[in-house]
C-alpha positions as CSV (number, residue, x, y, z in Angstrom):
1,X,102.3,111.1,174.8
2,X,99.6,110.7,172.2
3,X,101.2,114.0,170.7
4,X,104.6,112.6,170.6
5,X,103.9,109.4,168.6
6,X,101.6,111.1,166.0
7,X,104.9,113.6,165.1
8,X,107.6,111.1,163.4
9,X,104.5,109.5,161.2
10,X,103.5,112.9,159.2
11,X,106.8,113.5,157.6
12,X,106.4,109.9,156.4
13,X,102.9,110.6,154.7
14,X,104.2,112.2,151.8
15,X,106.3,110.0,150.9
16,X,104.0,106.8,151.5
17,X,101.3,108.6,149.4
18,X,104.3,108.7,146.3
19,X,105.1,104.8,146.7
20,X,101.1,104.3,146.8
21,X,101.1,106.0,144.1
22,X,103.7,104.1,142.1
23,X,102.4,100.8,143.5
24,X,99.3,101.5,141.6
25,X,100.9,102.6,138.5
26,X,102.9,99.6,138.7
27,X,99.2,97.3,139.5
28,X,98.0,99.3,136.2
29,X,101.0,98.2,134.0
30,X,100.1,95.2,131.9
31,X,97.7,95.9,128.6
32,X,99.6,98.5,127.5
33,X,102.6,97.4,127.2
34,X,101.1,93.7,125.6
35,X,99.1,95.6,123.4
36,X,102.2,97.0,121.5
37,X,105.0,95.1,122.0
38,X,102.9,92.2,120.1
39,X,102.7,94.7,116.8
40,X,106.2,93.7,117.3
41,X,106.4,90.2,115.8
42,X,107.2,88.2,112.7
43,X,105.9,89.6,110.8
44,X,107.0,93.9,111.9
45,X,110.5,92.8,112.4
46,X,110.5,91.9,109.0
47,X,109.4,95.4,107.8
48,X,111.5,97.2,110.1
49,X,114.8,95.1,109.0
50,X,114.0,95.5,104.8
51,X,113.4,99.5,106.1
52,X,116.9,99.3,107.4
53,X,118.3,97.0,104.8
54,X,116.9,98.1,101.6
55,X,117.3,102.4,102.9
56,X,119.4,102.5,106.0
57,X,118.3,105.3,108.3
58,X,116.0,106.3,105.9
59,X,112.5,105.3,108.0
60,X,113.4,106.0,111.6
61,X,111.9,109.9,111.2
62,X,108.7,107.6,111.3
63,X,109.2,105.9,114.6
64,X,108.2,108.9,116.4
65,X,105.2,109.5,114.3
66,X,104.3,105.8,114.7
67,X,104.2,105.3,117.9
68,X,102.0,108.6,119.0
69,X,99.1,106.6,116.7
70,X,100.0,103.7,118.7
71,X,99.5,105.8,121.7
72,X,96.2,107.3,120.2
73,X,94.4,104.1,119.0
74,X,95.1,102.9,122.0
75,X,94.5,105.2,124.5
76,X,91.0,105.5,122.9
77,X,90.3,101.9,123.3
78,X,91.3,101.4,126.4
79,X,89.7,104.4,127.9
80,X,86.3,103.3,126.2
81,X,87.2,99.1,128.1
82,X,87.7,101.3,131.4
83,X,84.4,103.3,131.6
84,X,82.1,100.5,129.8
85,X,83.5,97.7,131.2
86,X,83.0,95.8,127.5
87,X,85.1,94.9,124.8
88,X,85.3,96.6,121.5
89,X,83.3,93.8,120.0
90,X,79.8,93.9,122.4
91,X,80.2,97.9,121.5
92,X,80.1,97.2,117.9
93,X,77.0,94.9,117.7
94,X,75.5,97.3,120.6
95,X,75.9,100.3,118.5
96,X,76.3,99.5,114.6
97,X,73.5,95.8,114.7
98,X,74.2,92.2,114.1
99,X,75.3,92.5,110.5
100,X,78.5,94.8,110.6
101,X,78.8,93.1,113.4
102,X,79.2,89.7,112.1
103,X,80.9,91.2,109.0
104,X,84.3,92.9,111.1
105,X,84.5,89.6,113.0
106,X,84.7,87.6,109.8
107,X,86.5,89.4,108.9
108,X,88.6,89.5,111.8
109,X,89.4,85.6,111.8
110,X,90.4,85.5,108.7
111,X,92.8,88.4,109.5
112,X,94.0,87.3,112.4
113,X,94.3,83.2,111.7
114,X,96.9,84.9,108.9
115,X,98.6,86.6,110.9
116,X,99.0,83.3,113.3
117,X,100.0,81.5,111.3
118,X,102.9,83.7,110.4
119,X,103.9,83.9,113.7
120,X,105.1,80.3,113.9
121,X,106.3,80.9,111.2
122,X,108.5,82.8,113.0
123,X,108.9,80.8,115.5
124,X,110.5,78.3,113.1
125,X,112.4,80.2,111.3
126,X,114.4,81.9,114.3
127,X,114.7,78.2,116.1
128,X,116.0,77.2,112.7
129,X,118.7,78.9,113.5
130,X,119.9,77.4,117.4
131,X,119.3,74.5,115.3
132,X,116.3,73.1,116.0
133,X,114.0,72.2,113.2
134,X,110.5,73.1,112.4
135,X,108.6,70.3,112.9
136,X,110.1,70.0,116.4
137,X,110.0,73.2,117.4
138,X,106.1,74.3,116.0
139,X,104.4,71.0,117.5
140,X,106.0,72.3,121.0
141,X,105.2,75.8,120.5
142,X,102.2,74.8,119.9
143,X,101.4,73.0,123.1
144,X,103.1,76.0,124.8
145,X,100.8,78.0,123.7
146,X,98.0,76.2,124.2
147,X,98.2,75.1,128.2
148,X,98.7,79.3,128.7
149,X,95.6,80.4,126.8
150,X,94.1,77.5,129.0
151,X,95.8,77.9,131.8
152,X,92.3,79.7,133.5
153,X,93.3,82.9,135.0
154,X,93.9,86.0,133.5
155,X,96.8,87.6,136.4
156,X,98.8,84.4,135.0
157,X,98.7,84.7,131.2
158,X,99.8,88.6,131.5
159,X,102.6,87.6,133.8
160,X,103.5,85.2,131.3
161,X,103.4,87.5,127.9
162,X,104.8,90.8,130.2
163,X,107.9,88.0,131.0
164,X,108.3,87.3,127.0
165,X,108.3,90.9,126.6
166,X,111.6,90.9,128.1
167,X,113.0,89.4,125.7
168,X,113.0,92.6,123.0
169,X,115.5,94.2,125.3
170,X,117.8,91.2,122.7
171,X,117.3,94.5,119.6
172,X,118.9,96.8,122.0
173,X,121.9,94.9,122.4
174,X,122.3,93.8,119.5
175,X,122.1,97.7,118.0
176,X,125.0,98.4,120.6
177,X,127.1,95.9,118.9
178,X,127.1,97.2,115.7
179,X,128.3,100.4,116.9
180,X,126.5,102.8,114.9
181,X,127.5,106.7,114.0
182,X,124.8,107.6,117.4
183,X,124.0,111.6,115.9
184,X,123.7,110.2,112.5
185,X,120.7,108.1,113.7
186,X,119.4,110.5,116.1
187,X,119.9,113.2,113.2
188,X,116.9,110.7,110.9
189,X,114.9,110.2,113.1
190,X,114.5,114.3,113.3
191,X,114.4,115.5,109.8
192,X,112.7,113.0,107.3
193,X,115.0,111.3,104.8
194,X,112.2,110.7,102.3
195,X,114.1,108.6,98.9
196,X,110.8,109.1,96.2
197,X,110.1,105.8,94.7
198,X,107.3,103.5,95.0
199,X,109.4,100.9,97.0
200,X,110.4,103.1,99.5
201,X,106.6,104.5,99.8
202,X,105.7,100.7,99.6
203,X,107.0,100.2,102.6
204,X,106.2,103.2,104.8
205,X,102.6,102.3,104.0
206,X,103.8,98.2,105.5
207,X,105.5,100.5,108.8
208,X,103.0,102.1,109.2
209,X,100.0,98.7,108.9
210,X,102.2,96.9,111.0
211,X,103.1,99.2,113.9
212,X,99.1,99.3,114.4
213,X,96.9,96.8,113.4
214,X,93.0,95.7,113.7
215,X,93.3,92.6,116.4
216,X,95.4,95.9,118.5
217,X,92.1,97.7,119.3
218,X,90.4,94.8,120.5
219,X,93.2,93.8,122.8
220,X,93.9,97.2,124.2
221,X,90.2,97.3,125.2
222,X,89.5,93.7,126.0
223,X,93.2,93.5,128.0
224,X,91.6,96.0,130.8
225,X,87.8,94.8,131.0
226,X,89.4,91.7,131.6
227,X,91.8,93.0,134.0
228,X,88.4,94.6,135.5
229,X,90.5,97.8,135.2
230,X,87.9,100.9,135.9
231,X,87.2,105.0,135.1
232,X,89.3,106.2,138.0
233,X,91.8,104.3,137.0
234,X,92.1,105.6,133.5
235,X,95.2,108.0,134.3
236,X,97.1,105.3,134.8
237,X,95.7,103.4,132.0
238,X,97.4,106.3,129.9
239,X,101.0,105.7,131.6
240,X,100.8,102.2,130.5
241,X,99.3,102.7,126.8
242,X,102.1,105.3,126.9
243,X,105.0,103.2,128.0
244,X,103.8,101.0,125.6
245,X,103.9,102.8,123.0
246,X,107.3,104.4,123.6
247,X,108.8,100.9,124.2
248,X,107.7,99.2,121.2
249,X,108.7,102.2,119.0
250,X,112.2,102.5,120.8
251,X,112.2,98.7,119.7
252,X,111.6,99.3,116.1
253,X,113.9,101.6,116.3
254,X,116.8,99.9,117.3
255,X,115.8,97.4,114.0
256,X,116.3,99.8,111.9
257,X,119.0,101.3,112.4
258,X,121.0,98.1,113.4
259,X,119.9,96.5,110.6
260,X,120.7,99.9,108.6
261,X,124.6,99.9,110.0
262,X,124.6,96.9,109.1
263,X,123.3,95.2,106.1
264,X,122.7,98.4,104.0
265,X,125.9,99.2,103.1
266,X,127.0,95.9,102.7
267,X,124.1,95.9,99.9
268,X,121.7,93.0,101.7
269,X,118.2,92.7,101.2
270,X,115.9,91.1,103.5
271,X,112.6,89.3,102.8
272,X,112.2,87.7,106.4
273,X,113.7,88.5,110.3
274,X,115.2,85.1,109.5
275,X,117.4,86.4,107.0
276,X,118.6,89.5,108.3
277,X,118.9,87.6,111.6
278,X,121.5,85.3,109.3
279,X,122.8,88.5,107.0
280,X,124.6,90.5,110.4
281,X,126.3,86.9,111.2
282,X,129.8,87.8,109.1
283,X,129.3,91.5,109.4
284,X,128.0,91.8,112.9
285,X,129.4,88.5,115.1
286,X,127.5,85.7,115.8
287,X,126.1,87.0,118.7
288,X,124.2,89.4,117.0
289,X,123.1,87.0,115.0
290,X,121.6,85.0,118.2
291,X,120.2,87.9,119.6
292,X,118.1,88.9,116.9
293,X,116.9,85.1,116.7
294,X,115.9,85.5,120.1
295,X,114.3,88.6,119.5
296,X,112.8,86.6,116.9
297,X,111.2,84.1,118.5
298,X,110.4,85.7,121.4
299,X,108.2,88.5,119.1
300,X,106.1,85.6,117.4
301,X,105.8,83.7,120.8
302,X,104.1,86.5,122.2
303,X,101.7,87.7,118.8
304,X,100.6,83.7,118.8
305,X,100.2,83.4,122.1
306,X,98.2,86.9,122.5
307,X,96.4,86.6,118.9
308,X,93.9,83.3,119.0
309,X,92.5,85.1,122.5
310,X,91.4,88.0,121.1
311,X,90.3,86.7,118.7
312,X,87.8,84.7,120.2
313,X,87.6,87.3,123.3
314,X,86.1,89.0,120.0
315,X,84.0,86.8,118.2
316,X,82.1,85.5,121.4
317,X,81.6,89.1,122.9
318,X,79.8,90.1,119.2
319,X,77.3,87.1,119.8
320,X,77.0,87.1,123.4
321,X,78.5,84.6,123.8
322,X,80.4,83.4,127.3
323,X,84.5,83.6,126.3
324,X,87.1,84.4,128.8
325,X,90.2,83.0,130.3
326,X,88.3,82.5,133.7
327,X,85.7,80.1,132.3
328,X,86.6,76.6,132.0
329,X,85.3,73.8,128.7
330,X,81.9,73.6,130.2
331,X,80.8,78.0,130.3
332,X,82.5,78.8,127.5
333,X,83.2,75.8,125.1
334,X,82.7,78.1,121.6
335,X,85.8,80.6,123.3
336,X,88.1,77.3,123.6
337,X,87.3,76.1,120.6
338,X,87.9,78.8,118.5
339,X,91.2,79.3,120.4
340,X,92.3,75.6,119.9
341,X,91.1,75.4,115.9
342,X,93.7,79.0,115.1
343,X,96.2,77.4,117.4
344,X,95.9,73.6,115.6
345,X,95.6,74.9,112.0
346,X,97.9,77.6,111.8
347,X,100.9,75.0,113.2
348,X,99.8,72.8,110.6
349,X,100.5,75.0,108.3
350,X,103.6,76.1,108.6
351,X,104.7,72.7,108.6
352,X,102.9,71.7,105.0
353,X,105.9,71.5,102.5
354,X,106.3,73.9,99.8
355,X,103.7,76.7,101.4
356,X,103.3,79.6,99.8
357,X,103.9,81.9,103.6
358,X,104.2,84.8,102.1
359,X,101.1,84.8,99.2
360,X,99.3,84.2,103.2
361,X,101.1,87.2,104.8
362,X,100.2,89.1,102.0
363,X,96.4,88.1,101.6
364,X,96.6,88.6,105.4
365,X,97.7,92.6,105.0
366,X,95.2,93.1,102.0
367,X,91.8,92.0,105.0
368,X,94.0,94.2,107.5
369,X,94.2,97.7,105.4
370,X,90.3,97.2,104.4
371,X,89.5,96.7,108.3
372,X,91.4,98.9,110.1
373,X,90.2,102.1,109.0
374,X,86.4,100.7,109.4
375,X,87.4,99.8,113.3
376,X,88.8,103.3,113.4
377,X,86.0,104.8,112.4
378,X,83.6,102.6,115.2
379,X,85.9,103.2,117.6
380,X,86.1,107.8,117.0
381,X,81.8,107.0,116.7
382,X,82.0,105.4,119.6
383,X,84.3,107.5,121.8
384,X,82.7,110.8,121.0
385,X,79.2,109.9,121.9
386,X,78.8,111.6,125.5
387,X,75.7,108.5,126.5
388,X,78.0,106.4,125.9
389,X,81.5,107.9,127.6
390,X,80.2,110.0,129.8
391,X,83.2,112.3,131.0
392,X,85.8,110.6,129.0
393,X,84.4,111.5,126.1
394,X,86.7,112.0,122.9
395,X,88.0,116.1,123.1
396,X,87.8,117.8,120.0
397,X,91.7,117.7,119.4
398,X,91.7,114.0,119.8
399,X,88.8,113.2,117.8
400,X,90.2,115.7,115.3
401,X,93.7,113.5,115.0
402,X,91.7,110.4,115.2
403,X,89.7,111.4,111.7
404,X,92.8,112.4,110.2
405,X,94.8,109.4,110.9
406,X,92.1,107.3,109.6
407,X,91.8,109.2,106.3
408,X,95.8,108.6,106.3
409,X,95.7,104.8,106.7
410,X,92.9,104.9,103.8
411,X,94.8,107.3,101.2
412,X,97.9,104.9,101.9
413,X,96.0,101.6,102.5
414,X,94.7,103.1,98.3
415,X,98.7,103.5,97.8
416,X,99.8,99.7,99.2
417,X,96.9,97.8,96.7
418,X,97.8,100.5,93.8
419,X,101.8,99.2,94.3
420,X,100.8,96.0,95.1
421,X,99.3,95.7,91.7
422,X,101.8,97.4,89.6
423,X,104.3,95.0,91.5
424,X,105.6,96.6,93.8
């Protein structure tokens, strides 16, 4: 009788294993998705929209390349967090000393505060498309973001951020609404269409800068540490990282494609994401405008909710102070104080009449351009150290790809500075 009872369960064993494996993968999802999609913020949407408006499908070929580079950087950062159980700032302090760590943290604080400011500007611009003025939308957004980051639970914060990520589907829907030539778009994605002009090259550099930002390295590593993801879960974390990069690439592809179909033939140029949304209305209809506006607000909220926390975490790690969403004011006053200061300062500056937001964003781009290759050098040295990473150390091919990426970024950053100096 015992044999008869056990027999029916035997065929279910493989199915049960597959179900458990799927549940494990789903449980690991989150850090990579949030890190990748946070990069598609107000500045990113503006850059992608400008690429489509100026060059049509001419920069679609860059999307899969940028997606691959994002996977390289974020997989390395996440793997370091899984193996060491430490954030990137802690590893920098331990391996390179307090002085270099302090320099990196200062640059990160300046850059991230400027970028957070641009996110609140994106919220103001996006909500204005729905008739809500900045003096109302910005303070409300600041309060909501502050309450979320102070909620005291990483799991709760992650769930809210993942819910916000769903808003990016608006760009995919808008892409279908403009009825593109899908064959031509696919051809432009596979075969590069390069326009040999300084403007094209400058925008190409901007695309790289908005796809891979310095704070994304800290975010990718910090997220897995906060979620207590161990080395045994690295395979699942790689799935999460790749999924996030692929989704972020799909969204950027649709933004470039949609604006390339509508704005480029009409000769419409845009300076920010809100202008792109407004320009779509007479060409693709008011629904396309609202979808773009909804995506802008959601993307800006996501990045604005992420940046203050990751900045504060990195600084506190570097100097050995308590940090983390699960720590209250009494346990981590510096951590929560920095978050509060960044949110209040960023929201307050956006509300100043006639403030030069574009100049601030350009200054942030300069800081990021200098900081990114430095941080990537730190990252590849740590990830290639067998004493730290053990059997999860970087392989030769992965190290070579990372160093090649660093060299390309340094060259393109120099080109960006030269072009900016020439007025492009």
